Each structure stands twice: as structure tokens, then as C-alpha cells.
C-alpha positions as CSV (number, residue, x, y, z in Angstrom):
1,M,37.1,-10.1,74.4
2,S,39.6,-13.0,73.5
3,K,38.8,-15.8,71.1
4,T,39.4,-18.2,73.8
5,T,36.8,-16.7,76.3
6,P,33.2,-18.0,76.2
7,P,30.8,-15.5,75.4
8,L,27.9,-14.6,77.9
9,V,24.9,-14.9,75.3
10,S,25.7,-18.0,72.8
11,Q,22.2,-17.8,70.8
12,F,19.5,-15.2,70.8
13,L,16.0,-15.3,69.5
14,E,13.9,-12.0,69.8
15,G,10.5,-10.3,68.7
16,V,8.8,-13.5,68.7
17,S,4.9,-13.8,68.9
18,R,3.0,-15.5,71.6
19,K,1.2,-17.2,69.1
20,A,4.3,-18.8,67.7
21,L,4.7,-20.1,71.3
22,E,1.2,-21.3,71.6
23,E,1.1,-23.2,67.7
24,Y,4.5,-24.4,67.3
25,Q,5.7,-25.9,70.4
26,S,7.7,-28.5,68.7
27,V,9.5,-25.7,66.6
28,I,10.5,-23.7,69.9
29,R,11.2,-27.0,71.6
30,E,14.0,-27.4,69.0
31,F,15.8,-24.4,70.0
32,V,15.2,-23.7,73.6
33,R,14.6,-27.0,75.5
34,N,16.9,-27.7,78.5
35,R,18.9,-24.6,77.5
36,H,19.7,-21.8,80.2
37,G,19.2,-18.3,79.5
38,V,17.4,-15.2,80.1
39,Y,13.9,-14.3,78.6
40,A,11.9,-11.2,78.3
41,L,8.2,-11.2,77.7
42,Y,6.8,-7.9,76.2
43,K,3.2,-6.0,75.9
44,G,3.7,-4.5,72.5
45,P,6.8,-2.5,72.4
46,K,7.4,-2.3,76.2
47,L,9.1,-5.1,78.3
48,Y,6.8,-6.4,80.9
49,Y,9.0,-9.1,82.7
50,V,12.5,-10.6,82.7
51,G,13.1,-14.1,84.1
52,L,15.6,-16.5,83.8
53,A,15.5,-20.6,83.7
54,S,17.4,-23.7,83.5
55,D,14.9,-24.7,80.8
56,L,13.4,-22.2,78.5
57,R,10.7,-24.1,76.9
58,V,8.9,-25.2,80.0
59,R,9.1,-21.7,81.6
60,L,7.8,-19.8,78.6
61,R,5.0,-22.3,78.3
62,H,4.2,-22.1,81.8
63,H,3.7,-18.1,81.3
64,L,0.8,-18.8,78.9
65,Q,-1.2,-20.0,81.9
66,D,0.1,-18.0,85.0
67,R,-0.9,-14.9,86.4
68,H,1.2,-13.2,83.5
69,R,-0.7,-15.2,80.6
70,G,-2.9,-12.0,80.0
71,A,0.1,-9.3,79.9
72,W,2.2,-10.2,77.2
73,D,2.2,-10.8,73.7
74,S,5.5,-11.4,72.4
75,F,8.8,-12.6,74.1
76,S,12.5,-12.9,73.2
77,V,15.5,-15.3,74.7
78,Y,19.2,-15.1,75.2
79,L,20.9,-18.5,75.7
80,T,24.2,-18.5,77.7
81,V,26.9,-20.8,77.7
82,G,26.2,-22.0,81.1
83,S,24.5,-20.7,84.3
84,H,27.5,-18.9,86.3
85,H,25.8,-15.2,85.8
86,L,22.2,-16.0,85.2
87,R,21.2,-14.8,88.4
88,E,23.1,-11.3,88.1
89,L,22.4,-11.0,84.6
90,E,18.7,-11.1,85.2
91,S,19.3,-8.6,88.2
92,L,21.1,-6.1,85.9
93,T,18.3,-6.3,83.4
94,I,15.3,-5.8,85.8
95,R,17.5,-3.0,87.8
96,I,18.1,-1.0,84.4
97,A,14.7,-1.5,82.8
98,A,12.7,-1.7,85.8
99,P,9.7,-4.1,84.1
100,K,6.2,-3.9,85.3
101,G,6.0,-7.3,85.8
102,N,8.9,-7.7,88.2
103,S,8.4,-7.1,92.0
104,L,11.8,-8.0,93.2
105,K,15.0,-6.3,91.7
106,G,17.5,-9.0,92.7
107,G,21.2,-8.4,94.1
108,F,24.5,-9.0,92.7
109,R,26.9,-11.6,94.1
110,R,29.7,-10.1,95.9
111,A,29.2,-6.3,94.6
112,Q,29.8,-3.1,96.5
113,N,27.3,-0.8,96.7
114,L,29.4,2.4,96.2
115,A,26.3,5.0,97.6
116,R,27.9,5.4,101.1
117,A,31.4,5.9,99.5
118,F,29.8,8.3,97.1
119,R,27.9,10.8,99.6
120,R,30.9,10.8,101.6
121,S,33.1,12.1,98.9
122,I,30.5,14.5,98.2
123,R,30.7,15.8,101.4
124,A,34.6,16.0,101.4
125,Y,34.4,17.8,98.4
126,Q,31.8,20.5,100.0
127,T,33.8,20.8,103.0
128,R,37.0,21.7,100.7
129,E,34.5,23.9,98.6
130,A,33.7,25.8,102.0
131,A,37.2,26.2,103.0
132,Q,37.8,28.1,99.6
133,L,35.0,30.6,100.4
134,F,36.1,31.2,104.2
135,T,39.7,31.5,104.9
136,G,39.1,30.4,108.5
137,L,38.0,27.1,107.6
138,I,41.0,26.4,105.5
139,R,43.5,23.6,106.9
140,P,47.0,23.1,106.2
141,K,47.8,20.9,102.8
142,I,49.4,17.7,103.4
143,D,53.2,18.1,102.4
144,T,53.6,15.4,99.6
145,R,57.3,16.2,99.3
146,A,58.1,15.1,102.7
147,A,56.3,12.1,102.1
148,R,58.2,11.6,98.8
149,D,61.7,12.5,100.5
150,S,61.1,9.9,103.0
151,G,61.6,7.3,100.6
152,I,58.2,5.3,101.0
153,A,57.1,5.0,97.1
154,L,53.4,4.7,98.1
155,A,53.4,7.2,100.9
156,T,51.5,9.6,98.4
157,Y,48.8,7.4,97.5
158,V,47.8,5.3,100.4
159,K,45.2,6.5,103.0
160,K,44.4,3.0,104.6
161,S,46.0,-0.3,104.8
162,F,45.1,-2.9,102.1
163,P,46.3,-6.4,100.6
164,I,48.3,-6.7,97.2
165,R,49.3,-9.9,95.7
166,F,51.8,-10.8,92.8
167,A,51.5,-14.1,90.9
168,Y,55.1,-15.4,89.7
169,K,55.5,-18.8,88.3
170,G,52.2,-20.7,89.2
171,R,52.2,-19.2,92.9
172,R,50.6,-16.4,94.3
173,H,52.5,-14.2,96.8
174,L,50.1,-12.3,99.3
175,A,51.5,-8.9,101.0
176,R,49.9,-6.0,102.6
177,V,50.5,-2.2,102.1
178,R,50.2,-0.2,105.2
179,A,48.9,3.2,106.0
180,D,52.3,4.6,105.9
181,G,52.6,3.2,102.5
182,R,55.2,0.4,103.4
183,I,54.7,-3.1,102.4
184,R,54.7,-5.7,105.1
185,F,56.0,-9.2,103.3
186,K,56.8,-12.2,105.3
187,G,57.5,-10.2,108.1
188,Q,59.6,-7.7,106.2
189,L,59.1,-3.9,105.5
190,Y,59.7,-2.6,102.5
191,N,59.7,1.0,101.1
192,S,58.9,0.4,97.6
193,P,56.8,-2.4,95.7
194,S,59.8,-3.6,93.6
195,A,62.3,-4.6,96.5
196,P,59.6,-7.4,97.5
197,A,58.9,-8.2,93.9
198,I,62.7,-8.8,93.4
199,H,63.4,-10.8,96.2
200,I,60.5,-13.2,94.7
201,C,61.9,-13.0,91.6
202,G,65.4,-14.4,92.8
203,G,67.1,-11.3,92.6
204,R,66.2,-10.6,88.9
205,A,65.1,-7.0,87.9
206,A,61.3,-6.6,88.2
207,N,58.8,-3.5,88.2
208,G,57.0,-3.8,91.5
209,W,54.3,-1.2,90.3
210,R,53.4,-3.5,87.5
211,C,54.0,-7.0,89.5
212,W,51.7,-6.4,92.5
213,Q,47.9,-5.7,92.1
214,Y,45.4,-4.6,94.7
215,E,41.7,-4.9,94.4
216,R,40.2,-1.7,93.3
217,A,36.7,-3.1,93.6
218,P,35.5,-6.5,94.6
219,S,37.3,-8.8,92.0
220,D,38.6,-6.4,90.0
221,W,42.5,-6.6,90.8
222,V,44.6,-4.0,89.0
223,P,48.4,-3.5,89.1
224,L,49.3,-0.8,91.8
225,D,50.4,1.4,89.1
226,T,47.0,2.4,88.5
227,L,47.5,4.6,91.7
228,R,49.6,6.9,89.8
229,Q,47.5,7.4,87.0
């Protein structure tokens, strides 16, 4: 992580007894009042409940009297710099640990559930496996050499159309890779990613495989060169 990138968790306090919360409110307030973060309630060594709060002191004090009051005997708090990822951090913790006291799992903002794609890949693998066992099911292979000989650089790596982007001198340029591997940029079709990149750079040399990025997963933009790895 870069030194200029703020940490997700800035401070934390773990394994504090319920008794400390009951008897030393002024001390607890000194550390967690008006602070964002995620907290965890424990019963002995077992995680019982995970929650988030914009004022951790108020929320922890509330748990001394609410429906969870007799179900935990210690707590931990994790203070964050901001609240941008609090909800997802809480959901991630609940989905992994499945605490007894949490009834809802929560969700992730803009995250893609890979279950459907994973099942499709498994079925495709099983089909190929069956084809190897029964020669009558074997289908002709795609002629990747012919695709390469066509002069379209992305032809062997593309199955469907998708957008790409290239940031240059503070401006973001958008293009689209077609299903045949050609790139459409400003109404023109290009057979390689370098050609439109050179156009953007004013005729100067540019490696389009590294300049252009595609969205491998939601919000995960990586260079086109990743397709060749």
C-alpha cells in the first residue's frame, strides 16, 4: 500500500471486557466517541455479533441494555478513517464469520456474484471432458492460427464485445472491443490496440496493450495485456 493511501483501519482496541464498558464510560468515550468503525461482541472466545456505527461509544453502550445485553462479555473496536467502506466491511465480516447474533448477511456495492459464471464454466469443462471420452462428441477446434493471420491482434482473446479506456494527459478516452477483436474508436475500426493509442498520443509510439484498460471485474480495470497472460 502506498504511504499516501489512507489505511482502512486507523486504530483498534481488542479484547476489552464488558465490565470495562460498564465502569469506565469516561475512558471509553475518550477513545471512541464520534468515531466511525466496526465493532465485534464476543461470548468467551466465540464471535457473537458484528456491527458498524458512526458513534461507537453510543452503540456499545446501547448493547448493554438491548436484546443482546446478556449474550456477550467482551468487545473489540476497529476505527476507520472514513465511512465509505463501513457497510461492505461489516458485510464481509458477517459473511465470513457468520456470527450467531447477526440475522442479516448484508451485501456489497457493485460487486459481481460469480456463482452463475462459475456454474457455466463447470458445465463447459464437463462437456469438453465428455468429448474426450466419446469421440462422437468431439467438435472441431477453433483455428487460432487463422485468427492470428487475419491481422486482428485481439481475435484470439475475445469472445464478446466490451468497453476499454485509456487515460492520457488528464483526459480519459473510451473505445470498444468488438466480438471479432477489432477496436472501434471515434467511428474508426482498428486491428490492434496500439493503432488508436498512437492516434491519441499524436503519432508518438505507444504500446496499446499496456495503455488501454478493460474492466476484468466491477471497478477492477487492468491493462489489455492481462488477456495474454
